[in-house]
Backbone and ligand atoms as CSV (ligand in chain L), in Angstrom:
chain,resi,resn,atom,element,x,y,z
A,1,MET,N,N,50.492,40.101,7.725
A,1,MET,CA,C,49.408,39.112,7.717
A,1,MET,C,C,48.292,39.567,6.763
A,2,ALA,N,N,47.819,38.655,5.904
A,2,ALA,CA,C,46.792,39.039,4.919
A,2,ALA,C,C,45.446,39.248,5.608
A,3,LEU,N,N,44.720,40.289,5.180
A,3,LEU,CA,C,43.374,40.534,5.718
A,3,LEU,C,C,42.406,39.529,5.096
A,4,PRO,N,N,41.344,39.110,5.839
A,4,PRO,CA,C,40.361,38.200,5.228
A,4,PRO,C,C,39.652,38.894,4.070
A,5,ALA,N,N,39.337,38.119,3.003
A,5,ALA,CA,C,38.671,38.711,1.828
A,5,ALA,C,C,37.272,39.187,2.205
A,6,LEU,N,N,36.852,40.304,1.619
A,6,LEU,CA,C,35.489,40.802,1.863
A,6,LEU,C,C,34.497,39.903,1.138
A,7,PRO,N,N,33.309,39.674,1.714
A,7,PRO,CA,C,32.299,38.885,0.991
A,7,PRO,C,C,31.878,39.611,-0.286
A,8,THR,N,N,31.494,38.842,-1.307
A,8,THR,CA,C,31.085,39.461,-2.581
A,8,THR,C,C,29.570,39.536,-2.721
A,9,HIS,N,N,28.838,38.800,-1.881
A,9,HIS,CA,C,27.372,38.824,-1.939
A,9,HIS,C,C,26.796,38.903,-0.529
A,10,LEU,N,N,25.495,39.177,-0.477
A,10,LEU,CA,C,24.770,39.144,0.793
A,10,LEU,C,C,23.697,38.067,0.692
A,11,THR,N,N,23.533,37.300,1.757
A,11,THR,CA,C,22.372,36.409,1.813
A,11,THR,C,C,21.259,37.169,2.523
A,12,LEU,N,N,20.157,37.376,1.800
A,12,LEU,CA,C,19.021,38.088,2.400
A,12,LEU,C,C,17.976,37.076,2.846
A,13,GLU,N,N,17.603,37.188,4.108
A,13,GLU,CA,C,16.531,36.359,4.688
A,13,GLU,C,C,15.461,37.336,5.143
A,14,LEU,N,N,14.285,37.276,4.529
A,14,LEU,CA,C,13.225,38.244,4.864
A,14,LEU,C,C,11.971,37.467,5.235
A,15,VAL,N,N,11.581,37.562,6.499
A,15,VAL,CA,C,10.446,36.757,6.980
A,15,VAL,C,C,9.444,37.601,7.763
A,16,THR,N,N,8.191,37.155,7.744
A,16,THR,CA,C,7.144,37.718,8.606
A,16,THR,C,C,6.677,36.563,9.499
A,17,PRO,N,N,5.816,36.841,10.478
A,17,PRO,CA,C,5.341,35.719,11.316
A,17,PRO,C,C,4.615,34.651,10.496
A,18,ASP,N,N,4.060,34.995,9.316
A,18,ASP,CA,C,3.343,33.951,8.571
A,18,ASP,C,C,3.946,33.525,7.245
A,19,HIS,N,N,4.956,34.235,6.723
A,19,HIS,CA,C,5.593,33.658,5.536
A,19,HIS,C,C,7.008,34.157,5.279
A,20,ALA,N,N,7.756,33.308,4.537
A,20,ALA,CA,C,9.117,33.666,4.141
A,20,ALA,C,C,9.004,34.394,2.811
A,21,VAL,N,N,9.398,35.654,2.784
A,21,VAL,CA,C,9.205,36.485,1.590
A,21,VAL,C,C,10.395,36.355,0.640
A,22,ALA,N,N,11.595,36.268,1.192
A,22,ALA,CA,C,12.778,36.146,0.327
A,22,ALA,C,C,13.889,35.402,1.060
A,23,HIS,N,N,14.561,34.543,0.304
A,23,HIS,CA,C,15.790,33.899,0.777
A,23,HIS,C,C,16.674,33.862,-0.457
A,24,GLU,N,N,17.548,34.883,-0.605
A,24,GLU,CA,C,18.263,35.054,-1.877
A,24,GLU,C,C,19.664,35.586,-1.661
A,25,GLN,N,N,20.524,35.282,-2.640
A,25,GLN,CA,C,21.835,35.906,-2.712
A,25,GLN,C,C,21.675,37.219,-3.470
A,26,VAL,N,N,22.066,38.340,-2.879
A,26,VAL,CA,C,21.860,39.634,-3.539
A,26,VAL,C,C,23.152,40.453,-3.481
A,27,ASP,N,N,23.149,41.545,-4.268
A,27,ASP,CA,C,24.337,42.417,-4.334
A,27,ASP,C,C,24.199,43.661,-3.470
A,28,GLU,N,N,22.954,44.077,-3.217
A,28,GLU,CA,C,22.727,45.337,-2.500
A,28,GLU,C,C,21.312,45.336,-1.949
A,29,ILE,N,N,21.121,45.988,-0.791
A,29,ILE,CA,C,19.782,46.074,-0.183
A,29,ILE,C,C,19.582,47.497,0.329
A,30,GLN,N,N,18.372,48.023,0.159
A,30,GLN,CA,C,18.028,49.280,0.828
A,30,GLN,C,C,16.858,49.025,1.764
A,31,LEU,N,N,16.980,49.537,2.993
A,31,LEU,CA,C,15.973,49.235,4.015
A,31,LEU,C,C,15.372,50.523,4.584
A,32,PRO,N,N,14.070,50.450,5.004
A,32,PRO,CA,C,13.429,51.625,5.593
A,32,PRO,C,C,13.644,51.684,7.103
A,33,GLY,N,N,14.764,52.238,7.531
A,33,GLY,CA,C,15.014,52.396,8.967
A,33,GLY,C,C,14.075,53.440,9.547
A,34,VAL,N,N,13.824,53.381,10.868
A,34,VAL,CA,C,12.932,54.394,11.454
A,34,VAL,C,C,13.520,55.799,11.329
A,35,LYS,N,N,14.845,55.887,11.228
A,35,LYS,CA,C,15.456,57.217,11.105
A,35,LYS,C,C,15.793,57.557,9.652
A,36,GLY,N,N,15.314,56.749,8.728
A,36,GLY,CA,C,15.568,57.026,7.309
A,36,GLY,C,C,16.057,55.779,6.590
A,37,TYR,N,N,16.043,55.856,5.275
A,37,TYR,CA,C,16.472,54.714,4.456
A,37,TYR,C,C,17.984,54.546,4.552
A,38,PHE,N,N,18.459,53.292,4.545
A,38,PHE,CA,C,19.898,53.058,4.517
A,38,PHE,C,C,20.206,51.870,3.612
A,39,GLY,N,N,21.403,51.925,3.014
A,39,GLY,CA,C,21.803,50.885,2.077
A,39,GLY,C,C,22.846,49.962,2.682
A,40,VAL,N,N,22.849,48.719,2.207
A,40,VAL,CA,C,23.813,47.722,2.683
A,40,VAL,C,C,24.466,47.040,1.487
A,41,LEU,N,N,25.787,47.028,1.489
A,41,LEU,CA,C,26.570,46.303,0.481
A,41,LEU,C,C,27.336,45.190,1.192
A,42,PRO,N,N,27.822,44.182,0.465
A,42,PRO,CA,C,28.623,43.124,1.108
A,42,PRO,C,C,29.792,43.747,1.875
A,43,GLY,N,N,30.057,43.204,3.056
A,43,GLY,CA,C,31.171,43.708,3.869
A,43,GLY,C,C,30.756,44.794,4.840
A,44,HIS,N,N,29.438,45.069,4.928
A,44,HIS,CA,C,28.944,46.132,5.818
A,44,HIS,C,C,29.303,45.819,7.282
A,45,THR,N,N,29.519,46.860,8.038
A,45,THR,CA,C,29.739,46.717,9.483
A,45,THR,C,C,28.495,46.104,10.137
A,46,PRO,N,N,28.665,45.177,11.078
A,46,PRO,CA,C,27.490,44.595,11.745
A,46,PRO,C,C,26.667,45.661,12.476
A,47,LEU,N,N,25.358,45.552,12.370
A,47,LEU,CA,C,24.468,46.454,13.118
A,47,LEU,C,C,23.078,45.848,13.234
A,48,LEU,N,N,22.337,46.376,14.204
A,48,LEU,CA,C,20.919,46.025,14.361
A,48,LEU,C,C,20.120,47.288,14.098
A,49,ALA,N,N,19.057,47.215,13.311
A,49,ALA,CA,C,18.295,48.425,13.005
A,49,ALA,C,C,16.805,48.156,13.173
A,50,VAL,N,N,16.104,49.174,13.697
A,50,VAL,CA,C,14.649,49.105,13.790
A,50,VAL,C,C,14.081,49.658,12.480
A,51,LEU,N,N,13.150,48.924,11.885
A,51,LEU,CA,C,12.570,49.331,10.605
A,51,LEU,C,C,11.186,49.945,10.807
A,52,GLY,N,N,10.864,50.927,9.982
A,52,GLY,CA,C,9.546,51.553,10.037
A,52,GLY,C,C,8.663,51.022,8.917
A,53,VAL,N,N,7.714,51.843,8.490
A,53,VAL,CA,C,6.864,51.481,7.356
A,53,VAL,C,C,7.495,52.100,6.112
A,54,GLY,N,N,7.726,51.306,5.082
A,54,GLY,CA,C,8.331,51.856,3.875
A,54,GLY,C,C,8.719,50.761,2.895
A,55,GLN,N,N,9.445,51.188,1.873
A,55,GLN,CA,C,9.859,50.239,0.823
A,55,GLN,C,C,11.238,49.669,1.129
A,56,LEU,N,N,11.360,48.358,0.999
A,56,LEU,CA,C,12.683,47.733,1.001
A,56,LEU,C,C,12.942,47.301,-0.435
A,57,TRP,N,N,14.145,47.495,-0.947
A,57,TRP,CA,C,14.456,46.859,-2.228
A,57,TRP,C,C,15.778,46.112,-2.138
A,58,TYR,N,N,15.876,45.076,-2.970
A,58,TYR,CA,C,17.155,44.384,-3.076
A,58,TYR,C,C,17.472,44.202,-4.549
A,59,ARG,N,N,18.789,44.191,-4.822
A,59,ARG,CA,C,19.241,44.140,-6.217
A,59,ARG,C,C,20.137,42.931,-6.409
A,60,ARG,N,N,19.861,42.222,-7.470
A,60,ARG,CA,C,20.732,41.118,-7.880
A,60,ARG,C,C,21.121,41.413,-9.313
A,61,GLY,N,N,22.388,41.709,-9.559
A,61,GLY,CA,C,22.775,42.183,-10.883
A,61,GLY,C,C,22.002,43.465,-11.170
A,62,PRO,N,N,21.386,43.561,-12.356
A,62,PRO,CA,C,20.637,44.787,-12.676
A,62,PRO,C,C,19.188,44.765,-12.192
A,63,ASP,N,N,18.730,43.647,-11.616
A,63,ASP,CA,C,17.306,43.506,-11.269
A,63,ASP,C,C,17.018,43.913,-9.831
A,64,LYS,N,N,16.087,44.860,-9.686
A,64,LYS,CA,C,15.674,45.273,-8.336
A,64,LYS,C,C,14.301,44.691,-8.030
A,65,THR,N,N,14.134,44.201,-6.804
A,65,THR,CA,C,12.827,43.729,-6.343
A,65,THR,C,C,12.392,44.621,-5.179
A,66,PHE,N,N,11.146,45.102,-5.245
A,66,PHE,CA,C,10.628,46.011,-4.219
A,66,PHE,C,C,9.650,45.279,-3.309
A,67,VAL,N,N,9.724,45.603,-2.006
A,67,VAL,CA,C,8.846,44.966,-1.023
A,67,VAL,C,C,8.292,46.051,-0.092
A,68,ALA,N,N,6.984,46.000,0.176
A,68,ALA,CA,C,6.379,46.920,1.154
A,68,ALA,C,C,6.554,46.300,2.538
A,69,ILE,N,N,7.139,47.063,3.443
A,69,ILE,CA,C,7.482,46.562,4.781
A,69,ILE,C,C,6.670,47.304,5.841
A,70,HIS,N,N,6.209,46.543,6.836
A,70,HIS,CA,C,5.539,47.172,7.976
A,70,HIS,C,C,6.300,46.803,9.241
A,71,THR,N,N,7.045,47.715,9.744
A,71,THR,CA,C,7.822,47.665,11.002
A,71,THR,C,C,8.485,46.307,11.334
A,72,GLY,N,N,9.716,46.392,11.789
A,72,GLY,CA,C,10.440,45.177,12.138
A,72,GLY,C,C,11.860,45.465,12.580
A,73,LEU,N,N,12.662,44.434,12.481
A,73,LEU,CA,C,14.065,44.510,12.894
A,73,LEU,C,C,14.938,43.932,11.787
A,74,ALA,N,N,16.116,44.533,11.602
A,74,ALA,CA,C,17.070,43.978,10.642
A,74,ALA,C,C,18.405,43.749,11.354
A,75,GLU,N,N,18.961,42.571,11.149
A,75,GLU,CA,C,20.320,42.298,11.626
A,75,GLU,C,C,21.234,42.291,10.401
A,76,VAL,N,N,22.203,43.195,10.403
A,76,VAL,CA,C,23.136,43.279,9.279
A,76,VAL,C,C,24.479,42.693,9.707
A,77,LEU,N,N,24.973,41.732,8.935
A,77,LEU,CA,C,26.312,41.169,9.132
A,77,LEU,C,C,27.057,41.357,7.805
A,78,PRO,N,N,28.369,41.200,7.759
A,78,PRO,CA,C,29.091,41.462,6.502
A,78,PRO,C,C,28.592,40.649,5.311
A,79,ASP,N,N,28.095,39.423,5.548
A,79,ASP,CA,C,27.666,38.587,4.421
A,79,ASP,C,C,26.203,38.164,4.504
A,80,ARG,N,N,25.416,38.781,5.409
A,80,ARG,CA,C,24.036,38.312,5.621
A,80,ARG,C,C,23.173,39.425,6.199
A,81,VAL,N,N,21.949,39.536,5.704
A,81,VAL,CA,C,20.989,40.485,6.291
A,81,VAL,C,C,19.722,39.697,6.607
A,82,THR,N,N,19.319,39.745,7.867
A,82,THR,CA,C,18.101,39.051,8.284
A,82,THR,C,C,17.070,40.100,8.682
A,83,VAL,N,N,15.897,40.023,8.061
A,83,VAL,CA,C,14.840,40.997,8.339
A,83,VAL,C,C,13.619,40.237,8.844
A,84,LEU,N,N,13.124,40.672,10.015
A,84,LEU,CA,C,11.883,40.113,10.559
A,84,LEU,C,C,10.916,41.280,10.691
A,85,CYS,N,N,9.781,41.211,9.994
A,85,CYS,CA,C,8.845,42.334,10.105
A,85,CYS,C,C,7.406,41.837,10.219
A,86,ARG,N,N,6.520,42.758,10.647
A,86,ARG,CA,C,5.123,42.375,10.891
A,86,ARG,C,C,4.438,41.935,9.622
A,87,SER,N,N,4.681,42.663,8.536
A,87,SER,CA,C,4.148,42.220,7.249
A,87,SER,C,C,5.071,42.700,6.147
A,88,ALA,N,N,5.072,41.967,5.056
A,88,ALA,CA,C,5.920,42.307,3.916
A,88,ALA,C,C,5.269,41.722,2.674
A,89,GLU,N,N,5.120,42.543,1.640
A,89,GLU,CA,C,4.539,42.039,0.384
A,89,GLU,C,C,5.375,42.524,-0.791
A,90,ARG,N,N,5.734,41.607,-1.678
A,90,ARG,CA,C,6.355,42.006,-2.943
A,90,ARG,C,C,5.289,42.634,-3.837
A,91,ALA,N,N,5.744,43.381,-4.854
A,91,ALA,CA,C,4.807,44.089,-5.742
A,91,ALA,C,C,3.715,43.147,-6.259
A,92,ASP,N,N,4.114,41.926,-6.666
A,92,ASP,CA,C,3.137,41.017,-7.290
A,92,ASP,C,C,2.187,40.385,-6.275
A,93,GLU,N,N,2.422,40.594,-4.973
A,93,GLU,CA,C,1.536,40.025,-3.944
A,93,GLU,C,C,0.508,41.044,-3.451
A,94,ILE,N,N,0.648,42.283,-3.897
A,94,ILE,CA,C,-0.194,43.347,-3.342
A,94,ILE,C,C,-1.535,43.423,-4.052
A,95,ASP,N,N,-2.585,43.444,-3.224
A,95,ASP,CA,C,-3.949,43.628,-3.724
A,95,ASP,C,C,-4.187,45.149,-3.763
A,96,VAL,N,N,-4.156,45.689,-4.983
A,96,VAL,CA,C,-4.201,47.152,-5.140
A,96,VAL,C,C,-5.543,47.715,-4.671
A,97,ALA,N,N,-6.641,47.016,-4.984
A,97,ALA,CA,C,-7.970,47.515,-4.586
A,97,ALA,C,C,-8.058,47.583,-3.063
A,98,ARG,N,N,-7.495,46.577,-2.385
A,98,ARG,CA,C,-7.523,46.569,-0.914
A,98,ARG,C,C,-6.696,47.741,-0.359
A,99,ALA,N,N,-5.513,47.978,-0.941
A,99,ALA,CA,C,-4.663,49.080,-0.466
A,99,ALA,C,C,-5.337,50.425,-0.738
A,100,GLU,N,N,-6.015,50.539,-1.886
A,100,GLU,CA,C,-6.714,51.795,-2.218
A,100,GLU,C,C,-7.860,52.025,-1.231
A,101,ALA,N,N,-8.586,50.946,-0.884
A,101,ALA,CA,C,-9.696,51.069,0.081
A,101,ALA,C,C,-9.146,51.465,1.456
A,102,ALA,N,N,-8.003,50.879,1.855
A,102,ALA,CA,C,-7.391,51.215,3.155
A,102,ALA,C,C,-6.964,52.685,3.163
A,103,LYS,N,N,-6.442,53.158,2.035
A,103,LYS,CA,C,-6.020,54.563,1.934
A,103,LYS,C,C,-7.235,55.485,2.101
A,104,GLN,N,N,-8.323,55.136,1.413
A,104,GLN,CA,C,-9.507,56.011,1.487
A,104,GLN,C,C,-10.100,56.016,2.894
A,105,ARG,N,N,-10.096,54.835,3.550
A,105,ARG,CA,C,-10.598,54.773,4.939
A,105,ARG,C,C,-9.764,55.667,5.840
A,106,ALA,N,N,-8.436,55.556,5.701
A,106,ALA,CA,C,-7.538,56.341,6.570
A,106,ALA,C,C,-7.721,57.835,6.298
A,107,GLU,N,N,-7.828,58.214,5.030
A,107,GLU,CA,C,-7.988,59.644,4.716
A,107,GLU,C,C,-9.308,60.178,5.277
A,108,ALA,N,N,-10.371,59.360,5.194
A,108,ALA,CA,C,-11.671,59.791,5.728
A,108,ALA,C,C,-11.588,59.958,7.246
A,109,GLU,N,N,-10.900,59.024,7.913
A,109,GLU,CA,C,-10.779,59.123,9.382
A,109,GLU,C,C,-9.989,60.351,9.796
A,110,LEU,N,N,-8.953,60.667,9.008
A,110,LEU,CA,C,-8.112,61.821,9.366
A,110,LEU,C,C,-8.868,63.140,9.236
A,111,LYS,N,N,-9.963,63.124,8.492
A,111,LYS,CA,C,-10.741,64.368,8.338
A,111,LYS,C,C,-11.686,64.595,9.523
A,112,LYS,N,N,-11.855,63.553,10.366
A,112,LYS,CA,C,-12.766,63.704,11.506
A,112,LYS,C,C,-12.197,64.722,12.484
A,113,PRO,N,N,-13.057,65.583,13.059
A,113,PRO,CA,C,-12.537,66.571,14.015
A,113,PRO,C,C,-12.193,65.909,15.352
A,114,GLN,N,N,-11.301,66.538,16.073
A,114,GLN,CA,C,-10.950,66.151,17.458
A,114,GLN,C,C,-10.606,64.674,17.616
A,115,MET,N,N,-9.652,64.221,16.837
A,115,MET,CA,C,-9.187,62.837,17.018
A,115,MET,C,C,-8.269,62.764,18.233
A,116,LYS,N,N,-8.361,61.654,18.978
A,116,LYS,CA,C,-7.416,61.445,20.083
A,116,LYS,C,C,-6.033,61.209,19.478
A,117,PRO,N,N,-4.959,61.643,20.183
A,117,PRO,CA,C,-3.606,61.479,19.621
A,117,PRO,C,C,-3.295,60.024,19.261
A,118,GLU,N,N,-3.768,59.066,20.106
A,118,GLU,CA,C,-3.449,57.658,19.815
A,118,GLU,C,C,-4.181,57.164,18.558
A,119,ASP,N,N,-5.407,57.689,18.348
A,119,ASP,CA,C,-6.143,57.324,17.129
A,119,ASP,C,C,-5.470,57.946,15.909
A,120,PHE,N,N,-5.027,59.192,16.051
A,120,PHE,CA,C,-4.361,59.878,14.948
A,120,PHE,C,C,-3.123,59.083,14.518
A,121,GLU,N,N,-2.346,58.636,15.497
A,121,GLU,CA,C,-1.110,57.897,15.200
A,121,GLU,C,C,-1.416,56.565,14.507
A,122,ARG,N,N,-2.460,55.876,14.995
A,122,ARG,CA,C,-2.851,54.592,14.385
A,122,ARG,C,C,-3.269,54.795,12.928
A,123,VAL,N,N,-4.051,55.838,12.697
A,123,VAL,CA,C,-4.554,56.073,11.330
A,123,VAL,C,C,-3.421,56.571,10.431
A,124,ARG,N,N,-2.526,57.400,10.999
A,124,ARG,CA,C,-1.388,57.902,10.208
A,124,ARG,C,C,-0.529,56.722,9.711
A,125,ILE,N,N,-0.312,55.738,10.596
A,125,ILE,CA,C,0.521,54.591,10.203
A,125,ILE,C,C,-0.229,53.713,9.192
A,126,ALA,N,N,-1.556,53.576,9.373
A,126,ALA,CA,C,-2.350,52.808,8.400
A,126,ALA,C,C,-2.278,53.486,7.026
A,127,LEU,N,N,-2.317,54.823,7.024
A,127,LEU,CA,C,-2.216,55.546,5.747
A,127,LEU,C,C,-0.842,55.306,5.118
A,128,MET,N,N,0.211,55.333,5.938
A,128,MET,CA,C,1.560,55.082,5.405
A,128,MET,C,C,1.670,53.674,4.818
A,129,ARG,N,N,1.049,52.692,5.495
A,129,ARG,CA,C,1.086,51.307,4.968
A,129,ARG,C,C,0.420,51.260,3.594
A,130,SER,N,N,-0.764,51.903,3.507
A,130,SER,CA,C,-1.495,51.817,2.226
A,130,SER,C,C,-0.719,52.548,1.129
A,131,LEU,N,N,-0.142,53.705,1.441
A,131,LEU,CA,C,0.605,54.451,0.415
A,131,LEU,C,C,1.853,53.672,-0.024
A,132,THR,N,N,2.504,53.033,0.944
A,132,THR,CA,C,3.686,52.231,0.607
A,132,THR,C,C,3.293,51.073,-0.296
A,133,ARG,N,N,2.171,50.418,0.023
A,133,ARG,CA,C,1.729,49.278,-0.806
A,133,ARG,C,C,1.399,49.740,-2.223
A,134,LEU,N,N,0.743,50.894,-2.331
A,134,LEU,CA,C,0.393,51.393,-3.669
A,134,LEU,C,C,1.654,51.746,-4.449
A,135,GLN,N,N,2.625,52.325,-3.757
A,135,GLN,CA,C,3.882,52.704,-4.424
A,135,GLN,C,C,4.636,51.448,-4.900
A,136,VAL,N,N,4.708,50.441,-4.024
A,136,VAL,CA,C,5.427,49.213,-4.390
A,136,VAL,C,C,4.686,48.480,-5.514
A,137,ALA,N,N,3.344,48.475,-5.435
A,137,ALA,CA,C,2.560,47.770,-6.465
A,137,ALA,C,C,2.760,48.398,-7.835
A,138,SER,N,N,3.072,49.686,-7.850
A,138,SER,CA,C,3.224,50.364,-9.141
A,138,SER,C,C,4.574,50.052,-9.785
A,139,ARG,N,N,5.431,49.363,-9.064
A,139,ARG,CA,C,6.735,48.999,-9.619
A,139,ARG,C,C,6.705,47.530,-10.030
A,140,THR,N,N,7.314,47.253,-11.129
A,140,THR,CA,C,7.548,45.855,-11.455
A,140,THR,C,C,9.057,45.674,-11.307
A,141,ARG,N,N,9.560,44.493,-11.535
A,141,ARG,CA,C,11.019,44.326,-11.490
A,141,ARG,C,C,11.613,45.299,-12.499
A,142,MET,N,N,12.537,46.108,-12.039
A,142,MET,CA,C,13.083,47.108,-12.955
A,142,MET,C,C,14.611,47.100,-12.921
A,143,ARG,N,N,15.171,47.646,-13.967
A,143,ARG,CA,C,16.629,47.654,-14.104
A,143,ARG,C,C,17.205,48.898,-13.450
A,144,GLY,N,N,18.415,48.760,-12.887
A,144,GLY,CA,C,19.169,49.915,-12.431
A,144,GLY,C,C,18.790,50.414,-11.140
L,1,ATP,P1,P,-6.323,46.343,5.651
L,1,ATP,O1,O,-7.024,47.511,6.344
L,1,ATP,O2,O,-6.624,46.252,4.208
L,1,ATP,O3,O,-6.476,45.018,6.397
L,1,ATP,P2,P,-3.825,46.779,6.991
L,1,ATP,O4,O,-2.748,47.779,6.667
L,1,ATP,O5,O,-4.578,47.014,8.263
L,1,ATP,O6,O,-4.759,46.696,5.711
L,1,ATP,P3,P,-2.017,44.826,7.953
L,1,ATP,O7,O,-2.515,44.714,9.375
L,1,ATP,O8,O,-0.805,45.655,7.723
L,1,ATP,O9,O,-3.216,45.332,7.022
L,1,ATP,O10,O,-1.752,43.373,7.348
L,1,ATP,C1,C,-2.524,42.240,7.684
L,1,ATP,C2,C,-2.210,41.147,6.668
L,1,ATP,O11,O,-2.789,41.476,5.404
L,1,ATP,C3,C,-0.707,40.980,6.404
L,1,ATP,O12,O,-0.447,39.601,6.182
L,1,ATP,C4,C,-0.456,41.758,5.121
L,1,ATP,O13,O,0.619,41.211,4.378
L,1,ATP,C5,C,-1.793,41.583,4.405
L,1,ATP,N1,N,-2.168,42.738,3.575
L,1,ATP,C6,C,-2.645,43.926,3.998
L,1,ATP,N2,N,-2.945,44.724,2.962
L,1,ATP,C7,C,-2.636,44.026,1.846
L,1,ATP,C8,C,-2.722,44.313,0.445
L,1,ATP,N3,N,-3.180,45.471,-0.020
L,1,ATP,N4,N,-2.319,43.344,-0.411
L,1,ATP,C9,C,-1.859,42.158,0.027
L,1,ATP,N5,N,-1.755,41.831,1.337
L,1,ATP,C10,C,-2.141,42.747,2.237
């Protein structure tokens, strides 16, 4: 009996509570899982993954698009990846001055003595968001 053909593309659906960031046919996706970055190609085994703060990229042919992600969930199926996250911005949507100001605020707070553990964690994640946004903003669509 012939095996079913593997899908050749992935449909990526990337949404936040307030906007649809991407709905595209892509060849490859890399996602920021809480336990580390992982890649998805067409035909991937189904899985559910919790996402942390970091960069997501997707590739269509030679073109990669980078997105700054703030925590969410990804459902991976052989021909489809659905990502729901708290916030997501493509490089061209990022306000660099705002991210730089957020970074400086977080760094100043981290220098305060005797922070409560819950405050430290909140500020650490805010710093990661700002650094991720600055990193993504520094990329334009690039090849390879
Ligand atoms: P800030 O302190 O500047 O508000 P934040 O990390 O606390 O940053 P979030 O709570 O993660 O902000 O995001 C709130 C909303 O603002 C989201 O819709 C997010 O996409 C948007 N946002 C936050 N920072 C930026 C930025 N630098 N450029 C564009 N959009 C941003």
